[in-house]
N, C-alpha and C positions, 0 to 999 in steps of 0.2 A: 422443521422450518429454520432457516438460517437466521441468525441474529446479527444484525448490522448495527454497528455503533458509529454515530457521527464523530468525525475527527476534524480538527483544524490544525494545519501545520504552521509552525512558526519557524521559518527558515533563518539561517544566518546569512552573512555576506558571501560565504563560500558555498558554491553549489555542491551537492553530493557527488562523489566520484562515480563516473559511468564509463567504464572501459568497454567499448562496443566489441562484441564478439559475433553478433548476428544482426542482420538488417534486412528489412523488406518494406515494400510499399503495398498498401491494400488495393483491392480491385477498383474501388471508387476513386482512387488517386487523390484522396484527401488526407490520408494519415500515413506517416512513416512510423514503423514499429522497430525498435532496437532492443536487443538483449545484451546484457553486460556480464563481465567477469564477476561482478559483485552479486549477481543474481537478480538484479532488477530488470523490469521491462519498462521502457519509456515510450510514450506516445507523443508524436510531434504532428502539429497541424501543417499541412502542405497546401498553400493557396494556389489559385489558378495561374498566377505568374511565378510559380516555383519559389515562393518565399517560405521560410521555415520559422515556426515558433513552437517551443515546447509546451505541451498541454497537460500531461499527466504522467505520474510515475507509479508503477505497480510493484508492490513487495509481496513476496510469497515463496520464492525459491530460496534454497539454502546453498546453492552451488552455482557455478558458472553456466550461463546459457550457451548451448551448443548449436541450436538451430531453431528457426521459426518457420511457420507455414500457415496458410489459411486452413480453417477447420470446418467451414460451411460454404455453401454458395453465398457469396457476399451480398447479393441483392436481397436475400431473405434474412440472413442472420450475420451480422458483422463479427464473426468469431475468428480468433487466431490461436494457434496452439504453439506452446513453447516447451522445449526439452532441455534438461541440464545434464551435467556430467555424472551426477549420482543417481540418475534414473527418474527424476521427478518430471512429471508432465502436467501442464495446466492449460485449460481452455479459457481464454479471456474474451470478454465482450469489449471491443475497442471503442464502442460508443459510450458505454456506461462505466467502463473500467472494472467491472465485476469479474471475479473468478467463477466461471460457470461449472467447471468440473476439474478435479485434480486427482492424481494418483502417483504412486511410486512403484516403478518396475525395475527388475534387476537387469536393465539394458541401458547402454549408453548410446543414444541416437546421434548420428551426425548429419542426417538428412531425412526430411519428411515431405511426402507429397500427398495432397488430398485428392481422392478419387471418388466420383459419384456418377453413376449412370442412371438417370431418372426413370427411363422406361424399362430397365432391367433389374433395378435394385430397390429394396425397401429400406427405410431408415434414413439416417442422416449422412451416410457415406462412410468411407474407410480412410484411415491414415496409413499409407504405405511407408514403412520406416526401415532404414538400414543404419548400420553403425558397427560397433565393435562386438559383433556377434555374427553367427552364420546366417546367410541368406537374408530374406526379407520378411519382416513381421507385418501382419495385417491387424490394425487396432481399430476398434469401433470409435467413430468420431464423436459419438454422444456420451458413451459410458467410459471410454478409454480402457476397455477390456481387450485383451489379446484374443482375437478371433481365430486366426490361422497363421500358417507360415508357408511362404512360397519357397519350396525346397528345390534342390538341384542334385544332379548325380554326383558332382564334385563340390561339396559344400565349402564355402569360403566366405570371408568377410566381403562386404560390398562397399566400395569406395563412393560411388555416385550412381544415380539412376534418373530416369525421366519417363513420363507417361507419353506414349505415342498414340495419337488419335488420328485415324485415317478417315477424312471426310468422304473419300471416294468409295470405300467399302464399308464404312461405318463399323469399324472394328477398333478395339483398344488393346494395346500391348504395353508391357513394362520392359524397358531396356535398361540393363544394369551392367556395370563393369566392376569386376572383383579386384582385390588387391594384387592378384597374380596377373592381371591384365587380360582376363577372359571376359568377353561380352556374352551376356545371357539374356534371353528373351522369353517372357512369360505371356501367354495369351490370356488377357483378363476377361474378355467378352465370353469366351467359351468355357471359362473356369468358374463363372459365378456360382453355378449350382454346386459344383464340387467344393468350393470354399464354404458355402453356407451349410453343406452337409458334412463338413469336417473331413473330406476325403483328401488324399495326398495330391498335391499339385506340383508337378515338376516343370522345368523350363521346356519350351518348345524348340529352342535352338540355342546352340552354344558354340563359340569359336574363340580361339586364342588370338588376340591382337598384339601381344607383346607390348602393351601400353602400361608400363609400370607407373605407379603413383598417379593414377588418373584423378583429375580434379573436377571434371564436369563432362556430361554427355548431353547433347541437345539434338532434337529432330527438327528438320526444316519442314514446317507445315505448308510452306509456299509451293515447294516442288514435290513434297512427299517422297523424296528420293535420297536426299543427302543426310548424313549423320555426322555431326561434329563431335569429336572426342578431344578433350584438352587434358594433357598431362603436364607435369611440372617442367619438363624439358622441351616439349614440342606440342603443337596442335595438329590434328589430322582430320581429313574429310574422307568418309567412306560412302560407298554406295550401299544404301540400306537393304537392297534386294539380296545381295550376296556377300556383303561386307568386304568388297574389294577396295583397296586403297586408291584414292584419287589424288590426294594432295597431302604434303607434309611441310610444315614450317617450324624451324627451330628457333628458340629464344636467343636473345643476345647474351653475351657473357655477363655474368653477375645478376641476371634476372631469372625469375621462375614464374611460369604462368600459374594463375590461380583459378581461372574460370573463363567462360565465354558464353555468347548468346548469338542467335541468328537474327540479324536485323531485317533482312528482306531476302528475296530470292538471290542467291549467289553473293550475299553481302554478310559479313561476319564482324563481330566485335570481340576482341580477346583482351583480358586484363591480367595484370601481374600482381604479385604479392606486395610490391612496394607502391601500388596505387596508380601505375601507368596503364593506359589502354590503347589499343590499336584497332583501326577499322580497315578491313581488307575487302577488296572486290575480287571475286573469282572470275578470271578471264578465261575465255574459250571454254565455257562451262558445259557446253553440249557434250554428252557422252558419246563420242564418235566410235565407229566400228574399227576393228583392228585392220591394219594394212595387210596383214598376212593371215587370212582365215584358216590356212592350213595348220597354223600353230595351235589352233583350238582355243584361242582367246577371243571372247565375245566383246570385251571392252578394252580400251586403251587409256592410260592415264594421261590426259591432255590438260588437266586443270592446273593452273598456277595462280598464286595470290599476288595482288597488287595493293600496296599500302596507300590508302587514301588520306587518312587523318589519324591524329593521335591526341591524347589528353595527358596532362601532366599534373602532378600534385604541387601545391604551394606549401613551402616550408616543411618539406618532408623530413621527418626526424627518424626514419627507419623504424617506425612503430608498426606493430601488426595491423593490417588493414583488411577489412572484408568489403566486398563490392557486390553489386547486383545491377540488373537492368530491367526496366519496365518498358514494354512495348505494347501499350494499350490502344485498342481501336475505338476509343471514346473521346468525346470532346474533353479537353482541347487538343486531342490527338498528339500528345507529347511522347517522344522517345527520350527517356531519362536514364542516364547512368548515375548511380549513387554509390557512395562509399561511406564506411564508418571506421573510425580509428580508435586505437586504444586510449588516446587522449580524450575521447568523447566528442570529437569533431565530426560533423556530417558535411559532406561535399556533394553537390549536384552539378551535373553537366547536361545541358540541353543538346541532344544529338540531332542534327538536321536530318530531314527526311532523305535528302540526297547529298551525302557527304562528298565533297569534291576536293581535289588536291590543288596546289598552287599552279600558276601559269607555267612554271618550268617543270612541272610534274612531280615535284617534291611534296611530301605529306604536309598537310596543313593542321596547325594546332587548333583544337576546339577550346575556347576559353571556359573558365569556371563560371557557373551561373550563380550559385549560392554556397556560402560557408556559414555554419552555425554551430554553437555549442550550448550546453546548459548554462555555463557561466555567462555567456552573452545575454541570456534571458534574465539572469539575476542582476547583471550590471544595468540592463535597460530598465528593469522594474525594481529599482533599489528600495522604493518605499515598501514593497511587498516582501523584500528579502532582509529586513532588519531582524536582528537576533532578539531573543526574549528579554535579555538584560542589557541591551545596548544603551538604554536611557540611564541605567545605573553606572555603566562604565564611563559614559560621557561626563556625568557629574562628578565622578570620582577622580579621574586623572586628566580630564580635558580631551580625551580621545573619543571619537564618535561611536566606536564599537570595539568589541574584544571577541576573539574567537573562543568559544566555549569548547574545551577539549573533553570534559567529562561532567556529568551532572547526575543528580539523584533527587527524586521527589519523595517527600515524607508525608503521606496522606493524613496521618494522625495529627500532625502539627500544621498541615497545609504549608509546609516549608519547601522551597525549591533551593537546592544547593548546587551551584555551578562553579566548576573549576576552569580556569582560563589558561591560555598559552603562556601568559606572563607570570604564572605561579600564584595569582590571587584567587581567592575563593569567595564568592558572593553568596550570602544567605538571605533570602527574602521570602515574602509570602507569595505562594504560587498563584492563587486566583486573582489577587490584586495586581500582581505583575502582568498576568495575561490580559486583564482588563486595561491596564495602562498601556500595554503594547498595541492592542487592537482597536480600542475605542477612541472616539474624538471628544473634544470638549471636556476632558477630565484632567486638565493640567494640574489642578489642585491635588489629584491623586498621584500624578507623576512627581510633583515637587515634594510631596509628603510620603512617598512610598518608603516604608521602613525596611532597612536592610543593614547587614553587617558585612565588613570586608575582613577576611582572615588572611593575614600575611605570615608565611612561614616557609613556603617553597621558593626555590631560586629559579625554577624552570617549570615547564608545562606540568599541570596536574593531570595525571593519566587515569586515575580511578578513584571512586568514592564509595564509602560503605557506611550505612547507618544500621548497625546490627540489631538494635532493639525493635525496629520495625518488623523484622522477621522472626526474632527470637526474644522473648520477654526476659530471658535470664541476663541479658546485657543491660547495663545502665542506660537509661533513656537520654542521658546527656552526652553520650559518647558519639562522636563522628570521626570516622577514619578517612584519611586521604593519602594516596600514594602519588609520587611524582617521578618525573624523568630524572631527577637528581638522586634517585635510589633512597629516598627518605619516606618513611611512613610516620604521619603525625596523628596523634589522638587529640581531638579538640573537645572542648566543652561547647556544645552547640548553643547553649543558652547565654553564656557569658562571652563566648568568642575567644577564650583563653586556651593556651596550649597546655594540655595535661602531661604529655610526654612525646618525645621525638625519637624514633628508631632510625639510626643510620646504618643501612644494610651494606653499603660499600660494594654494590654489585650493579647489575644493569637496571634499566628503568623498571619501575613497578608496573606490572600489567594487570594484575588481578588481586583483589582482596576477597578472601573466602571465609565463610562461616560454616559451622557444623549444623546438620539437620536438627530441628527442634526436639524430635522424639528420641534422638540418640544421645543419651546422657554421657557426658565426659566427666573426668575427675575434676578438672579445672574448667569451670563454665565460662570463663572470660578469655577464651583462646580463639584467635583468628589465625588464618594462614595467608601468606603473601607469596605470590609468584612473580618472578622478575624476568626480564627479557633475555638474560643469559641462561635461562632454564633452571635457575636456582629456586629453592623453596625455603621459606623461613616461617617458623612458628613463633608467634608473638603472644605473650601473656599480658593482657591489658591491665589487670589488677596489680600484678607484681611489677609491671612496667619493665619487662626484660625480654630478650630474645632467647627462647629455649633451644632452638636448633636452627642452623642455616646450612641446608644441604646444597652442595655446589657441583656435583659431578655428573649431572644429567647431560647427555650428549644431544638429546632431541627435545622438542617442545613437550611440556607436561600436559597430559591428557586427563588423568584421574589422580585424585589424592584421597587417602583414607588415614584417619588418625585412630589408632587402636589403643584405648586406654588400659586394657587388660594386659597386653604384652608391652605397653609403653613404647610402641614403635610407630613410625610413619611409613606408610606404603605409598609409593609414587609410581604411577604408570605413565609411560611416555608414548609418543606417537609411533615409534618403531616397535610397539608391543613388548617392550622390555619393562622390567619391574625393578625398582630400587627399594630396599627395606632398610630404614635408618633407625638406630637406637637413639632415643631422645635424651636420655640421661648423659650418655657419653658423647653423643654427637658423631658417632662413627657409623660407617656403612657396614651393616651386618652381612648383607649378601646382595648380589645382582643376578637376576634371573632373566633368561630369554627363552624363546621357543615355546614348547608346549607347557612347561612349568609356569612361565609367566602368564600365559593365557589362562591356565587353570586358576592362578591366584586372582587375576582380574575378574574371571567369571564367578568366583566364589564370593566376591564383594557385591552386595546388593547396591542398586542404584541409590537407595535411600540413605546409605551409609557414607556416601561421598561428601566431602566438604563442598559446599555450593556457594555461589556468589550471590550477593544481594541483587535483587531484581525489582524493577518497577511494579507497582500494584497491578494485579490482574483486574480487568474491567468486569468480568463476569465470573462468578464462582462456577457456574455450570460449564463455562467455556474451559476452564482449567481442568475440571474433573473428567470431561468427556473428550477433550482434544489434547491429550498430553503430547502427542506426536507433533502437533503444530508449533510447539514452543521451542525456543532455541537456547542452547547453553551459552553461558557468558564467554566461553572460549571462542565463540564465533566472532567476538570482537577482533581477535587476532587474525582469524582466518577470513574474516570479511564476508561471512555468509548472510548477507541481508541485514536489515535493521535489528538492533538488539531490543526486543520488545519484552520478553518474559523468559522465565527459566522453568524447565521441566521439573515438576515435583509431584510426588505421589499425593493422593488425596489425604492420606494419613498425616502428611506434613501440615495440612491446613487446619487441623483441629484447634490449635492454639495460635494460629497465624492471623494477623490483622487483615489479611486479604480475604478471609472468610466474610468480612463485612464489606459488602459491595458499596463502593463510593460513587456518588453521583458525578464526580469530576476527578480526573487524574491527569498528570503530565508524564508522558513517556519520553525519555531521552532515546534518540536513535543515532546510529553511526554506521557508516559504510566502510568498506575495505579501503585502505590506503588514504583514509581521510580522517585527520585528527579532530576536525570540527564536528560538534554535535548540532543536530537540530532537534526541536521539541514538537511533540504531538499532543494536542489537547484532546482528550477523549470525554465524551458526554454519554453517560448511561441513561438512555431515555426511560427505561422501565423504573430504575431507581429514582430518578428525578420526578417522574410522574407520581410515584408512590409517596415521596416526601412532600411534594406540593399538595397532594390530596390530603395527607395527614395533617399538614399544617393548616390547610383551609378548614377541615372539619374541627381541628382543635380550637381554632380561633372562634368558630361559630358556637362551639359548646362551652366556651369559656364563660365563667361567671364574673369576670372582671368588669368593673364599672368604667374602665377606660376604653372608649370606642374610638373610631377613626376621627371623629370631630375633635376629641380631646387631644389626640396625637398631632393633628394638624395645627392646633393652637400652641403646642409646645415649641418654643423657639430654641431652646437649648438642646444641642445634640445629646448631651449627657442625660438630661431629663427624659428625652424621647426614648433613649435606649433603656433607661431604668423602667419606664412604663411598659415598654415592649417585653422586656425580660420578665417583669412581674406578671404580665398577662400570659406569657408563655408557660410560666411555672404552674398556672392554674389549669392549663389545658391538659386533657388526658393523653394527648399524643406525644408529649415530651418524654423521651427515654430517660431513665434514671442513671446516675453514675454508679458504675460497678467497680469497686476496688480502688477508687481514687478519690482524693479529697476534693478535687476541682477538675473541671473539664478543660482539656487542652484544645483550644481552637484558635482561630485566627484573631479573635478579639482579646485573647489572654496570652500576651507575649511579654518578653522581658525587655528591660531598658538597655539601650545601646551604650557602649563604652564612652563614645565621644558625645559631648553635650551639644555639639554643633549639628549633629544629624537628627532627623525626626525621631520621635519616641517610637520604638518598635515593641518593646516588651516592658512590663511592669512587674515589680516584685521578684526580680531574678534571684537575688541572694536568698530571699525567704524560701523560694521554691527549691533552690539548690540544697539548702540545709535540710529541707524535708526529704529530698531524695537521698541524701547521704544517711540520714537517720533511719530511713526505711529500706535500705538496700537489701537487708536480709529478707524483707517481705517480698514475696513474688508478686510483681505488678502485672496485672492482667490488662490486655488492651481494651480500651474503652470503646463501646459501640455507639457513642454519641456522634452525631453529625450536626453541626451548627445549622440552624434553619436559615440564617442569613446567607450562608454559603450556598444552600440549595436554591434560594431565590435568585441570588446573584448569578449562579451558574446558568439557570434557565434564561435569565435576561441576556446573558452573554451569548448563549446559543441562538436565541432569537435575533439578536443583533447581527450575528454572523450569517444567518440564513436570509434575512430580509434584504430585498433589493432596494437600494437607496437612490432617490432622485426621480422615481416615477411620479410622485406627487409630493411637492415640498411641504404642503400643509400637513399631510399625513405624517411625514417625517418629523415635523415639529411637535405634532400631537403625541406621537409615540415617545419622543424624548421627554416631553413635559408631563404627560399623564401616566405613562406606563414605565418610565425610566428605561426604555429600550433605546440605547444611545446609538448615534450614528458611528459608522466605522471610519477609521482614518483612510483606509484603502481597501480594495478587494481582498478577500481572504482566500487562502488555499484550502478549500474544503475537501473532505474525503470521507471514506467509509472503511471501517475495519470489520471483517467478518469473524465469526466464531472459529474459523479455521486458520486464523493468523494471516489472512490475506488482506492487504492494505492497499488502498488506492488513494493518492493524494494529488490534488491539482498543483501545478508548478506556477511560479510567478510569471505573469504575462498570459495566463490562459484566456485566450479569445477576448481580451479586454477591448479590443477594437470593435468587436461585434456589438457591444452595447452602445458605445458612442453617445450620440445626443438623441433623445427621444422627445420630440416636440421642441420645447424651449428649455428643457432641463437636462443637466448632465446626469446620466444614469450610470451607476457602477455597482459591482457585485451582483449583476444579473447573469445567472449561469448560462442562459441562452435566450435568444429572441423569442423562442416559442413558449417560454414561461408565461408571457403575457397572454397568449392565446389559451394556454392550459388553465390559467387562473380564471379567464372568462368562462370557459366551459364548466369549471367547478362551480362558479357562482350560479350558472344556469341549472346545473344538476341538483343543487341544494336549495333552490328557492321554493318556498311554500311547502315545507315538510309537515303537512297536517297540522298547521297551527303551532308547531313547536317553536321555541325561541331560537333565534339565529345567533345569539350571543349570551354572555353572562348577564345575570340580573343585577340590578342595583339593590342594595340592602343597607340595613342600619348597623351591621356588625363590624364595619370598618374593613371589610374584605373585598371591596370592589376591584381594586387594582390587582390584588393577588388572585382573585377569581378570574380576571381577564387573562392574566399570565398563564394560569393553569388551563384555561379554555384553549388558548392558542397552542400551548405546548402539547396538550393531549391530542389535538388535531394532527400535529406533526407525528406524534407517536403512532396514531392510528394509521396514517397513510403508510408509514414505514412497515407496520405490521401487515397491512393488506397486501402490499406489493411483494413482501417476502413470504406470503402464504403459498404453499405448494400449489402448482398449477392444476393438480387433480381436483382440489377443492373448488377453486374458482371456475374450472370448466363445468363441474357439476352444477354450480349455482347458475351459470350462464346458459346451460343447456335448455333449449325450449322443447325438447322432445316429450317431456312428461309434464303437462300443465297441472296434473293433480298432485304433484309432489312439491308444491310451493312450500308447505310447512317443513318438509324434510330439508329442502334447500336452505330455508331460513335458519335451521338448526346449525348449518355450517357457518352462516353469517354470524350467528350468535357466538359460535366458538372462536371466530376471529376477533370479534369486538367485545368479548366478555370482559377483558381486563381494561377496556377503555370506555367507561360509561358516558363520556362526553361525545359519543358518536353522533348524537342528535342535539347536542348543545345543552343537555340538561345536567343538573348537578348530580353527584353520586347518590343522593338520597332518593332519586326518582325510581318508582317501581314499574313504570311502564316503558322503560327505555328499550326493551327488546321486542316491542310490537312491530311486526313488519308493516312498512308503508311504502308508498310509491317512491318517495324521495330517497330513502335509504338504499333501496335496491338499485335505483338509477345511479346513485353515487358509487356503490360498489362496482357496478358494471363499468362506470367511467374509469375507475382506477384500474380495473382489469384490462380495459382497452388500452390505457396508457402503458401497461406492462407489455402487452402484445406489440405495441408500436415502438418498443425499445426506448421508452422515455426513462431518462435517468431518475434514480431515486431522489437525488438532490434537487433535480428540476421539479419533480412532483411535490416534494416537501416545500420548496420555495413558492411554487404556484399556489398551493393551499394556504400557506402562511400569508402571502400577499393578499389573497382574496378575503381571508378572515380578518386580517388587520384592517382592510378598507371597510369591510362590513361592520366591524366592531367600533372603529374610531369614527365612522361616518356620522353618528348622532352627535358627536362632539363638535362638529363643524359649525361655525357661525352662519355660513351661507352655503347653500347647496352648490356643489361643484360637479360639473359633468366630467366624468372620468373617461379619458381617451388614452390609449385604445381599449382600456378595460371598461366596458359598458356595465355600470353597476345595475344589478337586478333590483327590482322593487322589493321592499322588505316583506316578502312572503305573503302577498295578498291572496286570499283564498278565492276571490271572485275572478281571477285571471282565467282566460280561456284554456281549456285542457289542450295539451299538445303531446305528441309522441316524444319520449325522452331521447330516442335515437337521433332525431333530427336536430336536437339541441346540443347534445354533449359529445357526439362523435361524428366524424366525417370520414372515417376510414372505410375502405371497400369491403373489409371483412365483415363488419357489422351490417 
């Protein structure tokens, strides 16, 4: 079962770079899909009037995207497949943004075509692939396994291909043109059995066309006779029957053709590499007989092109451009020419059905219909694209925002450290900063948000490292920063003072590396620094000196190992060469290349390399089972996707703080050619649910005399906190401190240097003295997690999930009674899978779809159907055998916490059910064996075992797993949502909206009729029985 972690993106003012290398429009004409050189997939909404708005960005590839294609019949499943330069392939659901399947093959694909013959094939169809390998690969569209190869007598690389479907004879063929200019034809219809039986399949026909550097080949389905072949220097039209040449047109000087398509019978559109396109009409297109039959010629070339119209690019900067054409026979019957540029710009042209020239016969220019970029979306929705520390920068220097160039989150201290373009470093509390950025009506938190500003760099801060978070042998007060000014500074994170400054006098510092925890060095306080001029420096933090600065590397550094026994530094570069440096003398001992260098690099284990600091992993199981999904920090330089985590062996995790799963973490992400960072807030549902449940049970089992009424009467915040801490100490669930005199959490911080700023931390000098006196004592990472952080994290996630404005009174009750505060603006929600695939909404995602509902402004509503889904959920869960629909009121002072836990556990349950393997849900839903209800319920219990609030009862209930009508109907409802391609975020939002309205409804002073969400009665047992199908699902499948 896949583990999906909810995520919220906090963007900056600058959009992530997206250099488009592949572009397509889906069959439903509602989504544009683009692939980029950075490895991201971007989804854009396309309206009926051809207006563009960015919707979602998908991370998962580690190399440049080379091609895109559909992976299913789009009416059934909206799937798209992407391929990259390093052989990665992913199948994406463009509706939900999820990665359905992924693999990595030793092939670089340049073109993919989906093929499925419903009455001759079983399964989901094939992906016919060609690229930098011989012949054509057949890949299963469902599993991405290589099924077979279409071979030929003279094997060669294939430049381009197309599937030819003849409606007249109902036969399918594959036409491909090789790099040598030979056209090859495979008969797909007659080869289905041979392919499925793994028999050799060769081409049916082959002929040399002398078409070098072929860019595209297209079959005219209107005449079923013409074949268009586009090469870089010319385009040609052939007779498909015998491949006789009918027409040739050469390009203008200085231009190269890049592709083409058939518009209609005898009408073509050809485009160039620089973004121009030309529409031709083939005149005298009848294939006349030869004037001299005695010559033995059956046909005579009488076709010649006439230029009708053309398109031009606006502000063409000679950037690489990819183009495509959509000629769909559906409403609104648009013919659309589209292009994507390396600058990230998308351009659309609406091609008229009958292009005409001007009155004097000269070609007519077709105007541009739409131009859009990611940055346009960020500028238009500036409230959603504010950075995570913009409010701090505005109060510090008067500017509204600052570009964050590097950042690191320290979970043990809940500190977020952000380095900026201007050289300043901001240190603040992570969770409070996120709440101040996202939530409304907390101006007191913004004005009193504790933070420090570290001034020491003269230019952009390029990298940050907190070594103690990953290795306990480093002092917990050390924070390292590297800048573009070639300076590495060691800071005291608690006082903000500079401990030492290393002036390297080389290129910009690109990486700060530490040694693996289990690999013991002679000097334990050593880090390594990599600069942009490929030099490597070894810094001794305790002695505060540079031990070695190696400068003779000609290529970027790929691997580094510090050998304390030989006292040498081994550096491996991208050209597979190895440099071995003596540390004491600082001289180059030897330089190896070829087989010797490869042998040295192979002998070094991965766990012995110096590694970079990485953000905390969300799931321990994720890191242990999916090492291949994580990315090395050097991907920062090479731009292979967002920098989320670093590959480490499980043995490295034994003394690592990431073994302790955190309920909340902040991951900094960066794309290629983009200095600005954006931040991703990750919420671990399982850990949060566990912490909230433990906190709830601990409060109930507490023997303290201070109940909720006493806390409500306490007016002083200090007294209230004292009573809360006193009660928490008596609870059995509070973990004890191991190896530390006091717990480091968000409430225990040090005092700021300037008295004008709010108090951030207290007892700083005292703590620092303690640390200095106990440096020889090995400090183990504490497993404590502040209960306030868990509660605030759950409330923040609920605020980000809840649609606001559906009912103003419910909004006020949530803010007043549950402390679930209203958002400032819609959030960019997303999901991260356990395979390091991440989908994030972009600023401006369908905000216009929400609009005004009734008399209220509604925002953060993920889609309009959330309201209908919420209504169906209420209907499916009404009258569940007399069970409570919400948390109970009690005298233990846990009413609000129980409500939060109840709402949160419902969300976790929905996430768990939707991600359950389809085999389990199919067995539960199968009506073939009525006598196996008990066995089916065992599967339901397996899904819901870790979520006791499935029926609204507290964890102490013993009868929570008894099967009843309501629970089965709810499970079937969620399974139906999954079959209908309902997004997980839509399902979670619908359930949360329904449960909030049901829970908060008793707090209303007057009964309010909910429209369009008709509130079900509170579970009356005397209601007339009704079939659940008619209530919860309207799909044709059920």
